[in-house]
N, C-alpha and C positions, 0 to 999 in steps of 0.2 A: 351408419346409415342416417340417423337422425341429425348428426353434426353436419354431414354432407348436404342434406336437404336444406337445413337452416343456412349454411354457407352460400348455397345456390340462391336462395330467396334474398338474403341480405345483400350479396354482391350484385344481383340483378336490379335491385331497387336502388342500389348506391346509398344505403342507409348511413354509411360512414360519413358521407357529405353532409348529412343532416345532423350530425353530432350524436347519433344513437349508437352506443356501445354494443358490439355483436353479442357479448354474454348476456346483456339484458334483453336483446331481441330473441336469443335462444330461450330464456326463461319465459318470456311472453308467448312465444310460439309453442313451447311445450304445454303451457297451461291452456292455450287455445285448442290444441289437439286433444288435450284431456277432457275439457268441457264438451268438445265435438264427440268424443268416444262415448260420453255418458248421455248423449242426446239433450244437452242442456242449452244449446245455441239454435235459435230460429233464424238468425241471419249470420251466414257463414263467409261472406265475401269480405268483411272488414275487421281489422283488429286495431284497437285503440291502446296506445301506451302512454302513461304519464310517468316520466322519468324524474323523480325527486332527487336522484343523485346529482342533478344538474342545479346551478344556481337558478334562482327565480328570475335572473335577468336574462336567461336563455330561453329559447323557444323549445321547450321540454315536453310538448303535448303533440302527439302524433297520431294520426288516422291513416292506416295503411290499407289500400285495396289489394288484397291478396290475389285476386283473380287477374287483374290486369297488371299488377306489379308496379303500383305507383303510390306515392305519398300524396294523399288528397288534401291533408291539412297538417301544417306544422306552426304551431304558434305558442304564445305564452300561456301559462296557467297558474293559478294561485295555490297556495297550501294554507293550512290552518294557521291562525294567529298564535297559537300555543305550541306549534310544531316547530317553529324556529323562525329566524329572521330571513337573511338572504337564502339560507339552506334550510330544507325541512330535515330535522334529526329526530324528532320525537313524535310517536304515533299512538293512537288509541281507538278503541271500539266502544268507548263509553260516551253516553249521552251528556251533553253540555261540557265536554272536554275541550271543545274548540280546536281539536287536532284532527289532522288527516288520518285516514286509515289506508293500510296497505293490502295488496293482494288482488285476487281476481273477482271480477264483478260481471254481471250480466245486465245489459241495458233493459229498461222498461219502457213505459209509454211517456210521451211528452205532456206537459200540462202548462197552464198559465197560473202563476202564483204570485207571491210577494216580490220575487226577483224576476218577474216576467216569464218568457218562454223558457221552460226548464225541462229537464229529463230525469225521471226516476231511475234509481240505480238499485240493483239487488245484490248484495254482497253474498258470495258463496263459500266463504271461509270462516268457519266458527272460530271464535276468539280474536279475529283479526278485522272482519269487516260485516259480519252478519247482522249488525245492528244499524247499519248505515240508513236503512229505509225509515226506521223509527227516529233516527237522529236527523232526518230531512237533509242528508248528504245527497246533493244533486248537481248536475251539470247545468250551469246557467251563464248568462253574460254579465260582465261587470265592467263599469267604467274605471275601476282602479286597477285593471289588468290590461296593460298596453305597452307600447314601445316606449312612450315618453317615460313612464313609471319605471321601466327596466333601465333606461339610461340614467335614471336617478338612483341607481344602486339596488333596488329591489322593487318588485311589484307589490301591490296591496295584498293583503292576507285576509282570509275568510274565516268562517266559523267551522271550517273543515271541508267545504265544498271545493272540487276542482273547477273553479270559475275561469272562463275564457273571455278574451276581449269582447266587449259589447258590440253587437252587430254581427259577429262571426257565429254566435251560438245558433242562430236559425239553421244554417247550412250544416254545421256540425251535428246538431241534434237530429235533423232530418235524414242525415246519412247514417248514423250509428244507432238510432232508436230500434225498438222491437226485437231484442234478443240477440245482440252482439257482444263480443267479448271485450272487456276493458281490463288492462293490467296496470295497477299503480305500484311502482317499485321505488324501493330506496335500499341502501346497503345496511339493512337492519339485521343484526345477527339473530335475534330471537325469530324473526320472520323466516330467514333462510333456514334455520334449523328446524323449526316446527311446522312449516307449511306442508300440509299433506299433498298439495298439488305440485309444488316445486320438487318434492321428493318422491312422487309417485313413480311406479314402475308399471307400465302398461303399453299395449300395442297402438302406436300411432295410426290413426285412420289413413294418414297420407302415405304410410309405408306398407300398406297391406297388398298393394299390387305386386306382382311377381318381378317386374322389371321397371326401373325408373331411370329415365333419360333426364338427368338434372338440368342441363341447359334449356330444356324445354318444358320445365315445370311451370313456368310462368310466361305463357306466350303474350306477346305485346297485344294489347287491346285498348284502343283509344275511345271506344265507345262505352264508357262507364255510365250506368244508370242506377239510381237508387230505387229499390223496391220498398213498398209499404208492407213489411211483414207484421204478422201478429205478434204483439209483445207478450212476454210471459208475466203472469201476474204472481206467480210463487215459485221461487228457486230455492231448492233445498241447499242448506249449507253443508260444506265439507267440514267434518269435525276436526278440531285442533285444540291446542291448549289455550287457556284464557289468557288475555293480554289487557293490562289496564290502560 
């Protein structure tokens, strides 16, 4: 039933046309359902996916409106300068590593800092991303992340932040702020084996109804609006093994 549900959503939104692999979307949606089942999400209409299995020259940042069945944003995103060149291949949860972190994250509140309008992130997977708040890993805009840099073989790299093209950060942050799910993915064997969320067995909230009519799961709705939900200030981490 879970696979049928994800197939229905994936096909309805035509995510294949955006270059997002179905298995990655399945993992992201499973984690979204897990956080939803634990009451850890305040904003439940959007799911953000950062797909580091793709080249940095690709638009590998996705914000998906699960209620209307639309991709709201698909754009470029940076990875940490010590995570790799064109591809991100090495990850960390350690301060000053200048590497990206993997796993599930709950968005916090926006603020204005050294990188301008930015968004706090709360990692919920111990050993993988539960230190990103202390590391100041945030979503912000950057002049080194854009189509021109992508055409030159790779976008600029950050100190670990998933930075998006400058100017787009305002709409993206205002859409996903306040307790929505973010999933940062790469084909990392340690993460796939040790993530408590990816390997969890639980009842998906979306599958609790007695009968599901899959073609109607995502009715077309062109009237999308962003609500200002209260942000979570403290997110409990899901325990896992330590990662350097």
